[in-house]
C-alpha positions as CSV (number, residue, x, y, z in Angstrom):
1,M,-10.8,-29.6,-32.0
2,F,-7.6,-30.2,-29.7
3,E,-4.5,-27.8,-30.0
4,F,-1.1,-26.7,-28.5
5,A,-1.4,-22.8,-28.5
6,W,2.0,-22.5,-27.9
7,W,3.0,-26.1,-30.0
8,W,6.8,-25.0,-30.5
9,V,7.2,-26.1,-26.6
10,L,7.3,-29.0,-27.5
11,F,10.2,-29.3,-29.5
12,A,12.4,-28.9,-25.7
13,L,11.0,-32.5,-25.3
14,P,14.4,-34.0,-26.4
15,L,16.7,-31.5,-24.3
16,P,17.2,-33.9,-21.6
17,L,18.5,-36.8,-23.8
18,L,21.0,-33.9,-25.5
19,V,22.0,-33.1,-22.1
20,R,22.5,-36.3,-20.9
21,L,24.0,-38.2,-23.8
22,L,27.7,-37.7,-23.7
23,P,27.8,-38.3,-19.5
24,A,26.2,-41.1,-19.8
25,K,28.4,-43.4,-22.2
26,R,31.3,-42.2,-19.7
27,K,29.3,-43.8,-17.2
28,A,28.9,-46.8,-18.5
29,Q,32.6,-47.3,-19.1
30,Q,33.2,-46.9,-15.5
31,A,30.6,-49.3,-14.7
32,A,32.2,-51.4,-17.0
33,L,35.8,-51.3,-15.3
34,R,35.1,-51.7,-11.6
35,V,35.2,-55.5,-10.2
36,P,33.4,-55.8,-6.7
37,H,35.4,-58.4,-4.7
38,L,32.4,-59.1,-2.1
39,Q,28.7,-60.2,-3.1
40,G,27.4,-57.5,-0.9
41,E,29.0,-55.0,-2.8
42,F,27.4,-56.9,-6.6
43,E,24.0,-56.2,-4.4
44,Q,24.1,-53.3,-3.6
45,V,25.0,-52.0,-6.7
46,S,21.3,-53.8,-8.3
47,R,19.4,-52.0,-5.7
48,T,21.4,-48.7,-6.7
49,Q,20.4,-49.3,-10.4
50,A,17.4,-50.1,-9.7
51,T,16.9,-46.9,-7.7
52,S,18.5,-45.3,-10.4
53,K,16.2,-46.7,-13.5
54,R,12.9,-45.4,-11.4
55,R,14.3,-41.9,-10.5
56,A,15.5,-41.9,-14.1
57,S,11.7,-42.2,-15.7
58,L,9.4,-40.2,-13.0
59,V,12.2,-37.5,-13.8
60,S,11.7,-38.1,-17.8
61,L,7.6,-38.4,-17.0
62,I,7.8,-34.9,-14.9
63,W,9.9,-33.3,-17.8
64,L,6.9,-34.8,-19.9
65,A,4.1,-33.7,-18.4
66,L,5.7,-30.2,-17.9
67,V,6.8,-29.2,-21.6
68,L,2.9,-30.4,-22.8
69,A,1.6,-28.0,-20.2
70,A,4.0,-25.1,-20.7
71,A,2.8,-25.5,-24.7
72,R,-1.2,-24.9,-23.0
73,P,-3.2,-27.8,-25.0
74,Q,-7.0,-26.7,-25.1
75,W,-10.2,-27.3,-26.5
76,L,-11.8,-24.7,-29.0
77,G,-15.2,-25.2,-29.2
78,D,-17.7,-24.5,-32.9
79,P,-17.3,-21.1,-33.9
80,V,-20.8,-19.2,-32.3
81,S,-22.1,-16.1,-33.8
82,I,-23.4,-13.4,-31.5
83,P,-25.7,-10.6,-33.1
84,A,-23.9,-7.4,-31.6
85,E,-26.5,-5.0,-31.3
86,G,-26.8,-2.0,-28.8
87,R,-26.3,2.4,-28.1
88,D,-22.9,4.3,-28.2
89,L,-23.3,6.7,-24.8
90,M,-20.6,9.1,-23.6
91,I,-21.3,10.1,-20.4
92,A,-20.0,13.1,-19.0
93,V,-19.7,14.2,-15.3
94,D,-19.2,17.4,-13.6
95,L,-16.5,17.8,-10.7
96,S,-16.5,20.9,-10.0
97,G,-16.6,22.7,-6.6
98,S,-20.4,22.7,-6.6
99,M,-20.8,18.9,-6.8
100,K,-20.1,18.7,-2.8
101,I,-23.3,20.5,-1.7
102,D,-24.7,17.9,0.2
103,D,-28.4,17.9,-0.5
104,M,-28.9,14.6,-1.8
105,V,-30.7,11.7,-0.1
106,V,-29.5,8.2,-0.6
107,N,-30.0,5.1,1.4
108,G,-31.4,7.7,4.5
109,R,-28.3,9.0,4.6
110,Q,-27.6,12.7,3.2
111,V,-24.5,12.7,0.9
112,D,-23.3,15.2,-1.7
113,R,-24.7,15.6,-5.4
114,L,-21.6,13.7,-6.8
115,T,-21.8,10.6,-4.5
116,M,-25.9,10.2,-5.4
117,I,-24.6,10.7,-8.8
118,K,-22.2,7.4,-8.4
119,S,-24.6,5.7,-6.5
120,V,-27.4,5.3,-9.1
121,L,-24.9,5.4,-12.3
122,H,-23.2,2.5,-11.1
123,D,-26.5,0.6,-11.8
124,F,-27.1,2.2,-14.8
125,I,-23.9,1.4,-16.3
126,T,-24.1,-2.3,-15.3
127,R,-27.6,-2.6,-17.3
128,R,-25.6,-1.8,-20.7
129,V,-25.5,-5.0,-21.5
130,G,-24.6,-5.1,-25.6
131,D,-23.4,-1.3,-25.0
132,R,-20.6,0.8,-25.5
133,L,-20.1,3.3,-22.6
134,G,-17.0,6.0,-22.8
135,L,-16.5,7.9,-19.7
136,I,-15.5,12.5,-19.6
137,L,-14.8,13.8,-16.5
138,F,-14.7,17.9,-16.2
139,A,-14.1,21.0,-14.4
140,D,-12.1,23.7,-15.4
141,T,-12.0,21.2,-18.7
142,A,-12.7,18.0,-20.1
143,Y,-11.1,15.1,-19.8
144,L,-11.1,11.4,-21.1
145,Q,-10.7,8.7,-18.3
146,A,-12.3,5.7,-20.9
147,P,-13.3,5.7,-24.4
148,L,-16.0,4.0,-25.6
149,T,-15.9,0.2,-24.2
150,Y,-18.0,-2.5,-23.7
151,D,-15.5,-3.4,-20.4
152,R,-18.5,-1.8,-18.0
153,S,-17.1,-2.9,-14.6
154,T,-13.5,-0.6,-16.0
155,V,-16.1,2.3,-16.6
156,A,-17.8,1.8,-12.9
157,T,-14.7,1.9,-11.4
158,L,-13.0,4.5,-13.1
159,L,-16.4,6.4,-12.3
160,D,-16.0,5.3,-8.9
161,E,-12.1,6.8,-8.5
162,S,-13.1,10.6,-9.5
163,V,-13.1,13.0,-6.7
164,I,-14.6,16.2,-6.4
165,G,-11.3,18.5,-7.8
166,L,-10.1,16.6,-9.1
167,V,-9.8,18.6,-12.5
168,G,-10.4,22.1,-11.4
169,E,-12.9,24.0,-9.1
170,Q,-15.2,25.5,-12.4
171,T,-17.8,24.0,-14.7
172,A,-16.9,23.8,-18.3
173,I,-19.2,21.7,-20.6
174,G,-18.8,23.4,-23.6
175,D,-15.6,21.0,-23.5
176,A,-16.9,18.8,-22.4
177,V,-19.5,18.4,-25.3
178,G,-16.6,18.9,-27.6
179,L,-14.5,16.5,-26.4
180,A,-17.4,14.0,-26.8
181,I,-17.8,14.8,-30.1
182,K,-14.0,14.6,-31.1
183,R,-14.1,10.6,-30.2
184,F,-17.5,10.4,-32.0
185,N,-15.8,10.5,-34.6
186,T,-13.5,8.1,-35.0
187,R,-16.5,5.6,-34.9
188,E,-18.5,4.4,-37.7
189,N,-21.8,3.3,-37.4
190,S,-22.7,4.8,-33.6
191,N,-25.7,6.6,-32.8
192,K,-23.6,9.1,-30.9
193,V,-25.8,9.3,-27.7
194,L,-24.0,12.0,-25.0
195,I,-25.8,11.8,-21.4
196,L,-24.3,15.0,-19.4
197,L,-25.1,15.6,-15.6
198,T,-23.9,19.0,-14.7
199,D,-25.1,21.3,-11.4
200,G,-24.5,24.6,-12.8
201,Q,-23.5,26.4,-16.1
202,N,-20.9,27.0,-17.8
203,T,-17.9,29.1,-16.3
204,A,-14.8,27.9,-17.8
205,G,-13.2,26.1,-21.2
206,N,-12.4,26.8,-24.8
207,I,-15.9,25.9,-26.2
208,T,-18.8,28.0,-25.3
209,P,-22.4,25.9,-25.4
210,E,-23.1,28.1,-28.3
211,Q,-19.9,26.5,-30.4
212,A,-20.8,23.2,-28.8
213,N,-24.6,23.3,-29.6
214,E,-23.3,24.0,-33.2
215,L,-20.8,21.3,-33.3
216,A,-23.5,18.3,-31.9
217,I,-25.9,19.7,-34.9
218,N,-23.8,19.0,-37.8
219,H,-21.8,15.8,-36.6
220,D,-25.3,14.0,-35.7
221,V,-24.8,13.9,-31.5
222,T,-27.5,13.8,-29.6
223,V,-27.4,15.3,-26.1
224,Y,-29.5,14.6,-23.3
225,T,-28.9,16.8,-20.5
226,I,-30.2,16.1,-16.7
227,G,-29.3,19.5,-14.0
228,V,-28.6,17.9,-10.7
229,G,-29.5,19.7,-7.6
230,A,-32.3,19.7,-4.7
231,D,-34.5,23.2,-5.1
232,Q,-34.5,23.8,-1.6
233,M,-32.1,22.9,1.2
234,M,-32.2,24.3,5.3
235,V,-29.3,25.8,6.2
236,K,-28.6,26.4,10.0
237,N,-26.1,29.2,11.3
238,F,-25.5,29.9,15.1
239,F,-28.8,32.1,15.2
240,S,-31.8,30.5,13.4
241,T,-32.3,27.9,10.3
242,R,-33.1,29.4,6.8
243,M,-34.6,27.8,3.6
244,I,-32.4,28.2,0.4
245,N,-32.2,27.4,-3.5
246,P,-29.3,25.5,-3.7
247,S,-29.8,25.0,-7.8
248,Q,-29.9,29.0,-8.6
249,D,-26.5,28.8,-10.6
250,L,-27.9,25.9,-12.4
251,D,-28.5,26.9,-16.0
252,E,-31.5,25.3,-17.2
253,N,-32.0,27.4,-20.3
254,M,-28.6,26.2,-21.8
255,L,-29.2,22.9,-20.7
256,T,-32.8,22.8,-22.6
257,E,-31.4,24.4,-25.7
258,L,-28.2,22.3,-25.9
259,A,-30.3,19.3,-25.5
260,E,-33.8,20.2,-27.9
261,S,-31.8,21.9,-30.6
262,T,-29.5,17.7,-31.3
263,G,-33.0,15.9,-30.8
264,G,-32.8,15.0,-27.1
265,Q,-34.1,16.0,-24.2
266,Y,-33.0,17.8,-20.7
267,F,-34.7,16.3,-17.2
268,R,-34.2,17.8,-13.5
269,A,-32.8,15.4,-11.2
270,R,-33.9,16.7,-7.6
271,D,-33.1,13.7,-5.8
272,A,-31.7,10.2,-5.7
273,Q,-35.1,8.8,-7.6
274,A,-35.8,11.2,-10.0
275,L,-32.2,10.1,-11.3
276,E,-33.1,7.1,-11.6
277,D,-36.5,7.6,-13.6
278,I,-34.6,9.3,-16.2
279,Y,-32.1,6.5,-16.8
280,T,-35.0,4.1,-17.3
281,R,-36.3,6.6,-20.2
282,L,-32.8,6.4,-21.3
283,D,-33.2,2.7,-21.7
284,E,-35.8,3.2,-24.3
285,L,-33.2,4.8,-26.8
286,E,-33.1,2.7,-30.0
287,P,-30.1,0.0,-30.0
288,I,-28.2,0.0,-33.4
289,A,-27.5,-3.3,-35.5
290,R,-24.3,-3.7,-35.4
291,E,-22.0,-6.6,-37.6
292,S,-22.2,-10.0,-36.2
293,R,-19.1,-11.1,-34.0
294,Q,-18.0,-14.9,-33.7
295,M,-16.6,-16.2,-30.9
296,R,-15.0,-20.2,-30.1
297,P,-15.4,-21.3,-26.6
298,L,-12.6,-22.1,-25.2
299,Q,-11.0,-24.6,-22.2
300,A,-8.0,-23.9,-21.5
301,L,-6.6,-27.4,-20.4
302,F,-2.9,-27.2,-19.3
303,F,-3.6,-28.0,-15.7
304,Y,-4.0,-31.5,-16.1
305,P,-0.3,-32.0,-17.3
306,L,0.5,-29.3,-14.1
307,A,-1.1,-31.3,-11.7
308,F,0.6,-34.8,-12.6
309,A,4.0,-33.6,-12.7
310,L,3.2,-32.0,-9.2
311,L,2.1,-35.7,-8.0
312,L,5.4,-37.2,-9.8
313,S,7.7,-34.6,-8.0
314,T,6.1,-35.4,-4.9
315,L,6.6,-39.2,-5.8
316,L,10.4,-38.4,-6.1
317,T,10.9,-36.9,-3.1
318,L,9.1,-38.4,-0.7
319,P,12.1,-41.4,0.1
320,M,14.4,-38.2,0.0
321,V,12.3,-36.7,2.6
322,W,12.0,-39.6,4.9
323,R,16.0,-40.9,4.5
324,A,16.5,-36.8,5.8
325,L,14.0,-37.2,9.1
326,R,15.2,-40.4,10.1
327,R,19.0,-39.2,9.7
328,A,18.4,-36.6,11.5
329,T,16.0,-38.6,14.5
330,R,19.3,-40.8,15.0
331,S,21.8,-38.2,15.2
332,A,19.0,-36.6,18.0
333,A,19.4,-40.3,19.4
334,H,22.9,-40.2,19.7
335,A,23.0,-37.0,20.9
């Protein structure tokens, strides 16, 4: 079906006629009183009138094309039903100071934990076609960076722009879970899944992990926790090299209890491959069916009259440009 999105713009079509109506009458009266005395003047008047008519016709067509383009002509296709099925996933990422420990390897390069999470999580977000995703960043407290949305590219961009220390140096795991529960409560027909990635233990916030656990159970929120960090790391000093455990502060017992009590699962991500395997398992979560949506394919057509107006404008100005060039050439020759 063809239609104009802004059809009321078409009322502007007669405006040039209304503006030129009275001046045109005065010009006609002045022309009628003029009495030429030479034959050459008759020919000059005829040529001028013919040129004026052509210019007026071109200007009228240009105005018509511009008004039509401004009215936004478009073609609407038949309605198409799109079945809506997917998951509602809230992702909470730890930005505490310990996430800067570079005990991870991505593409053969030693990187910090947050960089590894971004690398793997970017592919996970890209694959979430049909899912609604949200993003929470937490450290001293928890902040909602992106509410549940189908706009996966925006969620990925906001994750890429996050930096360690953005919201503090400590770890408020309880606040992150509580914020996710609060956002899920605004959604109906949601499977309420939280994926929480952290490398430490709860050291800040207003809600303890135990309180967050109870809230998650009462609000039917399933929590999947992921502990990030390697078990072994070589540290060099001035005298020697020694092996340490960079994940000694990771509270696996708390993360396991938080996940299993809500029907979820705790995963251990010691490297990038392990994290990719975890995301593959999360892909198997059962999607929920939602009310189907309808869309109508829309094709914009405004560029056709706009291109036509541009072409006519070029034809209209070419003679004036040519005359200006000729005068400039003559002036240069006389000089």
